[in-house]
C-alpha positions in Angstrom: -79.9 -10.6 -86.6 -82.9 -9.6 -88.9 -82.8 -8.6 -92.5 -84.8 -7.3 -95.2 -86.0 -6.7 -98.7 -89.2 -5.1 -100.3 -91.3 -6.8 -96.8 -90.2 -9.5 -97.3 -87.8 -10.6 -93.7 -86.2 -13.0 -92.4 -85.0 -13.4 -88.9 -82.1 -15.9 -87.2 -80.3 -16.4 -84.0 -77.5 -18.7 -83.3 -76.2 -20.5 -80.4 -72.8 -22.0 -79.4 -73.4 -25.5 -78.2 -70.1 -27.2 -76.8 -69.7 -30.8 -77.0 -68.9 -34.0 -79.4 -71.8 -33.1 -81.7 -71.4 -33.9 -85.8 -74.1 -33.0 -88.6 -75.3 -31.3 -91.4 -77.6 -28.6 -92.4 -81.1 -29.7 -91.3 -84.5 -27.7 -91.9 -87.3 -28.4 -89.6 -91.0 -26.7 -88.3 -91.8 -25.8 -91.5 -95.1 -23.6 -91.7 -95.2 -22.8 -88.3 -98.4 -21.2 -87.5 -97.2 -17.5 -84.6 -100.9 -16.4 -84.8 -100.7 -13.8 -87.6 -99.3 -15.1 -91.0 -97.8 -18.8 -92.0 -93.8 -18.5 -91.4 -91.2 -21.3 -91.9 -88.7 -21.4 -89.1 -85.1 -23.8 -90.3 -82.4 -24.9 -88.9 -79.0 -25.4 -88.9 -76.6 -27.5 -87.3 -72.4 -27.0 -88.0 -70.0 -28.8 -86.3 -66.6 -27.3 -85.4 -63.4 -28.3 -83.8 -61.6 -26.7 -81.5 -58.5 -27.8 -80.0 -59.7 -31.3 -79.6 -63.2 -30.3 -77.9 -66.1 -30.6 -80.3 -69.1 -28.1 -80.4 -71.4 -26.8 -82.6 -73.5 -24.0 -83.5 -77.5 -24.3 -84.1 -79.0 -21.3 -86.3 -82.4 -20.6 -86.1 -84.2 -18.9 -89.0 -88.0 -17.3 -89.1 -88.3 -16.5 -93.0 -91.5 -15.5 -94.5 -91.2 -16.0 -97.3 -89.7 -19.6 -98.4 -88.4 -19.0 -101.8 -85.8 -16.1 -99.9 -83.2 -19.2 -100.3 -80.6 -16.6 -101.4 -81.1 -14.7 -98.4 -80.9 -17.0 -96.1 -78.0 -18.8 -98.1 -76.1 -14.9 -97.5 -77.3 -15.3 -93.2 -75.5 -18.7 -93.0 -72.3 -17.1 -94.8 -72.5 -14.9 -92.0 -72.9 -17.0 -89.3 -70.5 -19.0 -90.7 -68.1 -15.6 -90.9 -69.0 -14.5 -86.7 -68.1 -18.4 -85.7 -65.0 -18.5 -87.4 -63.9 -15.1 -85.3 -65.6 -16.4 -82.2 -63.7 -19.5 -82.6 -60.1 -17.1 -83.2 -60.9 -15.2 -79.8 -62.0 -18.6 -78.1 -58.5 -20.3 -79.3 -56.4 -17.4 -78.4 -57.7 -17.3 -75.2 -57.0 -20.1 -74.3 -53.9 -20.5 -75.7 -52.5 -17.6 -73.4 -54.2 -19.9 -70.3 -52.0 -22.2 -71.2 -48.7 -20.5 -71.7 -49.9 -18.7 -67.9 -49.8 -22.6 -66.3 -46.6 -23.9 -68.2 -45.1 -20.5 -67.3 -46.6 -21.2 -63.2 -45.4 -24.8 -63.4 -41.8 -23.8 -64.3 -41.5 -21.4 -61.8 -42.8 -23.8 -58.8 -40.3 -26.5 -60.6 -37.1 -23.8 -60.4 -37.9 -23.1 -56.7 -38.2 -26.3 -55.9 -35.0 -27.2 -57.1 -33.4 -23.8 -55.6 -34.5 -24.7 -52.3 -32.2 -27.2 -49.8 -35.5 -29.1 -49.9 -37.2 -32.4 -51.6 -40.6 -32.2 -52.4 -42.6 -35.7 -53.4 -46.0 -36.9 -53.2 -48.3 -39.9 -52.4 -51.3 -41.7 -53.6 -53.5 -42.6 -51.0 -52.2 -45.7 -50.2 -48.5 -43.3 -49.2 -47.0 -44.8 -52.4 -44.6 -42.3 -53.9 -45.8 -40.9 -57.2 -43.8 -38.4 -57.8 -39.8 -36.5 -56.0 -37.8 -33.3 -56.9 -34.6 -34.3 -58.1 -31.4 -34.8 -54.6 -30.5 -31.7 -52.8 -26.6 -32.2 -50.9 -27.4 -35.2 -48.7 -30.3 -35.9 -49.3 -29.3 -38.0 -52.9 -31.5 -41.0 -53.2 -32.4 -41.7 -56.7 -35.9 -41.9 -56.3 -37.3 -42.5 -59.7 -36.3 -45.9 -58.8 -38.7 -46.4 -56.0 -41.4 -44.9 -57.0 -44.6 -46.7 -56.5 -42.8 -47.6 -52.8 -43.9 -46.3 -49.7 -41.3 -44.4 -48.0 -40.5 -46.9 -45.5 -39.6 -49.7 -47.5 -37.0 -47.5 -49.5 -33.1 -48.7 -48.0 -31.6 -45.7 -47.2 -29.0 -45.2 -44.1 -29.9 -47.1 -40.9 -33.0 -45.6 -39.0 -34.3 -46.9 -35.3 -37.5 -48.8 -36.3 -39.3 -47.2 -33.7 -39.2 -43.6 -35.4 -40.2 -45.7 -38.4 -43.0 -47.4 -36.6 -44.4 -43.8 -35.3 -43.3 -42.0 -38.8 -46.2 -44.8 -40.2 -48.5 -44.0 -38.0 -48.6 -40.2 -38.6 -49.2 -41.0 -42.2 -51.6 -43.4 -42.0 -53.7 -41.0 -39.6 -54.2 -39.3 -42.8 -53.6 -35.7 -40.9 -51.7 -33.0 -42.1 -48.2 -33.0 -40.1 -45.3 -31.0 -39.4 -41.4 -30.9 -38.1 -41.3 -34.7 -37.4 -37.3 -35.5 -37.4 -35.4 -38.6 -38.4 -31.7 -40.0 -38.1 -30.5 -41.9 -40.4 -26.7 -43.6 -39.6 -24.5 -44.1 -42.2 -21.2 -46.1 -42.0 -18.0 -43.4 -41.8 -19.6 -41.1 -42.2 -21.6 -38.1 -40.6 -25.2 -38.7 -38.7 -27.7 -37.7 -40.8 -31.0 -35.3 -39.6 -34.0 -34.9 -41.7 -37.6 -33.2 -40.8 -40.5 -34.0 -42.8 -43.8 -31.8 -43.3 -47.0 -33.1 -45.0 -49.7 -31.2 -46.1 -53.2 -34.5 -46.5 -54.9 -34.0 -49.8 -58.6 -34.8 -50.6 -60.8 -35.0 -53.3 -63.8 -32.6 -53.8 -66.1 -35.2 -51.3 -63.4 -35.2 -48.9 -61.9 -38.8 -49.3 -58.1 -39.1 -48.8 -55.9 -38.9 -51.9 -52.5 -38.7 -50.5 -49.7 -36.4 -49.0 -47.5 -33.5 -50.8 -44.7 -33.2 -48.7 -41.3 -31.8 -48.2 -37.9 -33.5 -46.5 -35.3 -31.2 -45.2 -31.3 -31.9 -43.9 -31.5 -30.4 -40.0 -27.6 -32.3 -39.4 -26.2 -28.8 -39.4 -29.2 -26.9 -36.8 -28.6 -30.9 -35.1 -24.9 -30.2 -34.4 -25.2 -26.5 -33.6 -27.3 -27.5 -30.7 -24.6 -30.1 -29.7 -22.6 -27.8 -29.5 -24.7 -25.4 -27.6 -25.5 -28.3 -25.8 -22.0 -29.0 -25.3 -21.4 -25.6 -23.3 -23.8 -25.8 -21.2 -23.2 -28.1 -19.9 -19.2 -27.2 -19.3 -20.5 -24.0 -17.8 -23.3 -25.4 -15.3 -20.8 -28.3 -14.4 -18.2 -25.4 -13.5 -21.1 -22.7 -11.8 -22.6 -25.5 -10.0 -18.6 -25.6 -7.8 -18.9 -22.0 -8.0 -17.7 -20.1 -4.2 -20.5 -18.1 -4.8 -24.6 -19.5 -5.4 -25.8 -18.5 -8.4 -30.0 -18.7 -9.7 -30.6 -17.6 -13.4 -34.4 -16.8 -14.3 -35.5 -16.1 -18.5 -36.7 -13.8 -19.7 -40.6 -14.7 -19.2 -39.3 -15.1 -15.4 -39.0 -18.9 -15.0 -36.8 -20.8 -12.7 -33.7 -22.3 -15.6 -30.9 -22.9 -12.5 -29.0 -22.3 -9.8 -25.7 -24.0 -8.0 -25.0 -25.7 -5.0 -24.1 -23.4 -3.0 -27.6 -21.6 -3.6 -29.5 -24.6 -2.7 -27.9 -24.9 0.7 -28.7 -21.6 1.5 -32.2 -21.3 0.0 -32.7 -25.0 1.3 -36.0 -23.9 2.6 -37.7 -23.2 -1.0 -35.3 -26.1 -2.9 -38.3 -28.0 -4.3 -39.6 -24.5 -6.3 -36.4 -24.9 -8.0 -38.2 -26.5 -11.3 -39.0 -25.2 -14.6 -42.5 -24.1 -14.0 -41.6 -21.9 -11.4 -41.8 -18.0 -11.7 -39.7 -15.5 -9.7 -43.4 -14.0 -8.7 -43.9 -17.3 -6.7 -40.3 -17.9 -5.3 -40.5 -14.5 -4.1 -43.6 -15.0 -1.9 -42.7 -18.4 -1.1 -38.6 -17.3 0.1 -40.3 -13.9 1.8 -42.1 -15.8 4.4 -38.4 -16.9 6.0 -35.6 -14.2 5.2 -37.5 -10.9 5.1 -37.4 -10.2 8.7 -33.7 -11.3 8.2 -32.7 -8.9 5.7 -31.5 -5.0 6.3 -34.2 -3.6 4.5 -37.3 -1.4 5.6 -39.8 -4.0 4.2 -42.9 -3.9 7.1 -44.2 -7.2 5.8 -43.3 -10.5 4.2 -45.8 -9.2 1.0 -43.5 -6.1 0.9 -41.0 -7.8 0.7 -41.2 -9.9 -1.7 -43.0 -6.9 -4.3 -39.5 -5.3 -3.7 -37.7 -8.4 -4.5 -40.2 -8.9 -7.5 -39.6 -5.3 -9.0 -35.9 -5.1 -8.4 -35.9 -8.9 -10.6 -37.9 -6.6 -13.7 -35.3 -3.6 -12.9 -31.9 -3.4 -15.2 -29.7 -4.7 -12.5 -29.6 -3.8 -9.0 -27.3 -4.9 -5.6 -27.7 -5.4 -2.1 -26.3 -6.7 1.7 -29.0 -9.9 2.7 -28.1 -11.3 6.0 -30.0 -15.1 6.4 -28.7 -18.1 8.2 -26.4 -16.2 10.3 -24.3 -15.8 6.9 -24.0 -11.8 5.0 -24.3 -11.8 1.1 -23.9 -9.4 -1.5 -26.8 -10.5 -3.8 -26.2 -8.3 -7.1 -28.4 -9.1 -10.4 -28.0 -8.4 -13.8 -30.4 -8.7 -16.8 -27.9 -10.4 -19.9 -29.1 -9.0 -23.6 -31.4 -11.6 -24.1 -34.1 -10.7 -21.2 -32.6 -13.2 -18.8 -31.4 -12.1 -15.1 -28.1 -13.9 -13.1 -28.3 -13.3 -9.5 -25.1 -13.8 -7.8 -24.7 -14.2 -4.0 -21.1 -14.0 -2.6 -20.4 -14.8 1.0 -18.7 -11.4 3.2 -19.3 -12.7 5.8 -15.4 -12.5 6.9 -15.5 -9.5 5.4 -18.8 -7.9 6.4 -17.5 -8.9 9.6 -14.4 -6.6 9.7 -15.7 -3.8 8.6 -18.3 -4.0 11.5 -14.6 -4.6 13.4 -14.0 -1.3 11.9 -16.9 0.9 12.6 -16.7 -0.5 16.0 -12.6 0.8 16.6 -14.0 3.6 14.7 -16.4 4.7 16.7 -14.5 3.7 19.8 -11.8 5.8 18.1 -14.2 9.0 18.1 -15.6 8.4 21.4 -11.8 8.5 22.9 -11.0 11.6 20.8 -14.3 13.4 22.1 -14.0 12.6 25.9 -9.6 13.2 25.8 -10.6 16.3 24.1 -13.1 17.5 27.0 -10.1 16.4 29.3 -8.0 18.5 27.6 -9.8 21.8 27.0 -10.1 23.0 31.2 -6.1 22.6 31.4 -5.7 24.3 28.3 -8.1 26.9 29.5 -6.3 27.6 32.7 -3.1 27.5 30.9 -4.3 30.0 28.3 -5.7 32.0 31.2 -2.9 32.1 32.7 -0.4 32.9 30.9 -2.8 36.0 29.6 -2.3 37.4 32.8 1.2 37.1 33.1 1.4 38.3 29.6 -0.7 41.0 30.8 1.2 42.0 33.8 -1.8 41.6 35.9 0.6 40.1 38.8 3.6 43.0 38.3 6.2 43.0 35.7 7.7 39.6 34.9 11.0 40.0 35.5 12.8 40.2 31.6 12.4 40.1 28.0 13.2 36.3 27.7 10.2 36.0 30.6 7.7 37.8 28.3 8.6 35.9 25.1 7.9 32.4 26.9 4.7 33.6 28.0 3.8 34.7 25.3 4.7 31.4 23.3 2.9 29.5 26.1 -0.5 32.1 25.1 -0.1 31.6 21.8 0.1 27.7 21.8 -2.3 26.9 24.1 -5.0 28.7 21.9 -3.7 26.8 18.8 -3.6 23.8 20.7 -7.6 24.6 21.8 -8.1 25.4 18.3 -7.1 21.6 16.6 -9.3 20.6 20.0 -12.6 22.0 19.2 -12.0 21.2 15.2 -11.2 17.2 16.1 -14.5 18.1 19.2 -16.6 18.7 15.6 -15.4 16.4 13.4 -16.2 13.6 15.9 -19.4 15.2 16.6 -20.4 15.1 13.0 -19.2 11.6 12.7 -21.3 10.5 16.1 -24.0 12.3 14.1 -24.7 14.6 17.4 -23.8 17.9 15.6 -26.2 20.1 16.5 -27.1 23.7 14.5 -28.1 26.7 16.7 -30.0 28.7 13.7 -30.8 31.7 13.3 -30.8 34.8 10.0 -27.4 35.2 8.9 -26.1 37.9 6.8 -23.5 36.1 4.6 -21.9 39.2 4.0 -21.3 39.8 7.3 -19.9 36.7 8.4 -17.2 36.5 5.2 -16.3 39.8 6.4 -15.7 38.7 10.0 -13.6 35.9 8.4 -11.6 38.1 6.0 -10.7 40.3 8.8 -9.4 37.2 11.1 -6.8 36.2 8.5 -6.1 39.7 6.6 -2.8 40.8 9.1 -1.6 36.8 8.0 -2.2 37.6 4.4 -1.0 41.3 4.6 2.4 39.8 5.6 2.9 37.2 2.8 1.9 40.5 -0.1 -1.3 38.6 -0.6 -4.5 40.8 -2.1 -8.0 39.9 -0.7 -10.8 40.4 -3.4 -14.6 39.9 -1.9 -17.4 40.7 -4.3 -21.0 40.3 -3.9 -22.8 39.6 -6.6 -26.9 41.6 -6.4 -27.8 42.1 -3.2 -25.9 40.5 0.3 -28.3 36.9 0.8 -29.7 35.9 3.6 -29.6 32.5 4.7 -31.1 29.8 8.0 -28.5 28.8 9.5 -26.2 28.6 12.1 -24.1 31.6 12.7 -20.7 30.6 14.4 -20.3 27.3 12.3 -20.8 28.9 8.7 -18.0 31.4 10.0 -16.0 28.5 11.3 -16.0 27.2 7.2 -15.1 30.5 5.5 -12.3 31.3 8.4 -11.0 27.4 7.5 -11.3 28.1 3.6 -9.6 31.2 3.6 -7.4 30.5 6.3 -6.1 27.1 3.1 -5.9 30.0 0.8 -3.6 32.0 2.4 -1.2 29.3 3.7 -1.3 27.3 0.1 -0.9 30.8 -1.6 2.9 32.1 -2.2 3.9 35.9 -1.4 2.4 38.0 -3.7 -0.3 36.1 -4.7 -4.6 37.1 -4.6 -6.9 35.2 -2.2 -11.2 36.2 -3.5 -14.2 35.1 -2.4 -17.6 35.8 -4.4 -21.1 35.4 -3.5 -23.7 35.0 -6.5 -27.5 33.1 -6.6 -28.0 30.2 -9.0 -30.5 30.0 -11.1 -31.9 27.7 -8.5 -32.3 30.1 -5.6 -29.5 28.7 -4.3 -26.4 30.6 -3.1 -23.0 29.6 -4.2 -19.8 31.2 -2.0 -17.0 30.5 -4.4 -13.0 31.1 -2.7 -10.3 31.1 -5.0 -6.6 31.5 -5.2 -3.9 31.2 -7.2 -1.7 29.2 -4.6 0.4 25.9 -5.7 -3.0 23.9 -6.6 -3.2 20.2 -6.2 -3.5 17.1 -8.4 -6.6 15.2 -8.2 -4.5 12.3 -5.6 -4.6 15.8 -3.7 -7.4 17.2 -3.4 -8.7 13.1 -2.3 -6.2 12.9 0.3 -6.9 16.4 1.5 -10.8 15.5 2.3 -9.5 12.2 4.0 -9.4 13.1 8.1 -5.7 14.4 9.0 -4.6 14.0 5.5 -2.7 16.5 4.3 -0.4 16.9 1.0 2.9 18.6 0.9 4.7 21.0 -1.0 7.1 20.6 -4.1 9.4 20.4 -2.3 8.2 17.8 0.2 8.4 19.9 3.7 4.0 19.6 5.3 2.1 22.2 6.0 1.0 23.4 9.3 -2.2 21.6 10.7 -4.2 18.5 11.2 -5.7 17.9 8.0 -9.2 18.3 9.8 -9.9 21.5 7.7 -11.8 20.7 5.0 -13.8 17.1 6.1 -14.7 19.7 9.0 -16.2 22.1 6.4 -17.4 19.3 4.2 -19.1 18.1 7.7 -20.6 22.1 8.3 -22.0 22.0 5.1 -24.0 18.9 4.7 -25.3 19.8 7.8 -26.5 22.8 6.4 -28.3 20.5 3.0 -25.4 22.5 1.3 -22.5 20.5 -1.3 -19.0 21.4 -1.6 -17.1 21.4 -4.4 -13.3 21.6 -5.4 -11.2 22.9 -8.0 -8.1 23.0 -8.9 -4.9 22.5 -11.2 -1.1 22.6 -10.3 0.9 25.7 -9.7 -2.3 27.6 -11.3 -4.6 28.0 -7.8 -8.0 26.1 -6.2 -11.8 27.5 -6.1 -13.9 26.3 -3.3 -17.4 26.5 -3.9 -20.3 26.4 -1.0 -23.7 26.0 -2.2 -26.4 26.4 0.5 -29.6 24.9 -1.1 -32.7 27.1 -2.1 -34.6 25.8 1.6 -32.2 27.8 3.6 -32.4 31.4 1.2 -34.7 34.1 2.9 -33.9 36.8 0.9 
């Protein structure tokens, strides 16, 4: 601060010095020469007490005229006032800091009291120096044991080995986490406690003690025991399960398998341990079983890669054959990401199926052979009856003979149609149906099929309708087989439609370029069960009165086989007393225009 009056000036400045200095006003270094004129330098030392800390102020004055004592005193009063304000500000700041520290300490105490843990602190010799109040079963009144190490406090019966380990842990003077002890109390449940501690050090790195927490984990341990109990019972039951099973965790490590599985895969039983991954297991297993499994793997490595891909998928099933046993392998991914596989022995079932397939092939071959054997005499019967009916060798003697010859001819034609259907179905089942493909005008063959059933439709007063959406399509296919498809569908529609009903055929192009041909009627219709039965070989449905419809029940199965032979699809929509719509879809690849 600088004060001036009529060329008289005074310059003073102050320092606030902490400590416990006491004293009073003093003068020193008077008459110092600064090179331009003599001046007087004075200093004032004033003690100030802030809280429990003593401060001193030192004020230096440079006086041009030592007689300006009044001016100096005014300056001293100004300095004193400034110091008082400074002390007030500093005091307020310290009070705020003290208040904030008290709030922080209270928050910590509140948090400590609100949790299920107890917190305690030790000195460098592991003696207890503080502890939070009791919580739940952690009810030991620690005030009675302050100054003692934890292992000297009597609280339940604890294994001496674990106490020794805990003591050794503390004496290592390193932070630790989740050290668990069990304390036993007569007539009470066991108490499981878990300790965690942080090692404290001073500025020089010297160990000063621990700050620790202790938690009651008895409920957690009880839950674990319950889980272990259920797990033990589950795996005990699975061990004696007739089906083989194996379980892998979410990280693809082995968990468990039962005796049946170990017996089937005895060659890799050494791999059934927790550190084994599924990939390691699949590679080892592939060397002994891949060549016996019914898939298209060309090598053991390829087989192992397929098994690994299946394992990492959501779920799958497949049939395997190993060591003379047929197995159905079903794999499921559980909610936690683990995977369980069941291997069910289906050897008896598979053998029965193979026998059934063999019997079916034998039957098919028999029917085919017999059908061929029957066609020769049938052709003779049809030819001779037609000759007699036409009077090639002269007229028949009476009308009855004419009627019988006509019946023989029609029966022969009908029987030949049935035999042809059986032959076609047998060829389809044997995979030996051959198509004589050419460019086929669908409109042409559908009109030809309509002409064949028109007479019967007119007898029942049925209306036949035909509609083509746009230009008539041309497809690659077997003309005779395609015509056979629509003759069968139209015959069924007429057969199951009551008098004065309607049958329609509609051809339209789908958005994907395929062709859909629908044959619809408003006849007696079918239930879902009827549809399923009608699609079976020799399956026949009945009218409402229980009267069977004539035929072999091969019509729809034959149509489906012929449609699929052309790469198409067959679908049926029907409802009782409302009618039936059968739709044939020919794929885009066969449509030429």
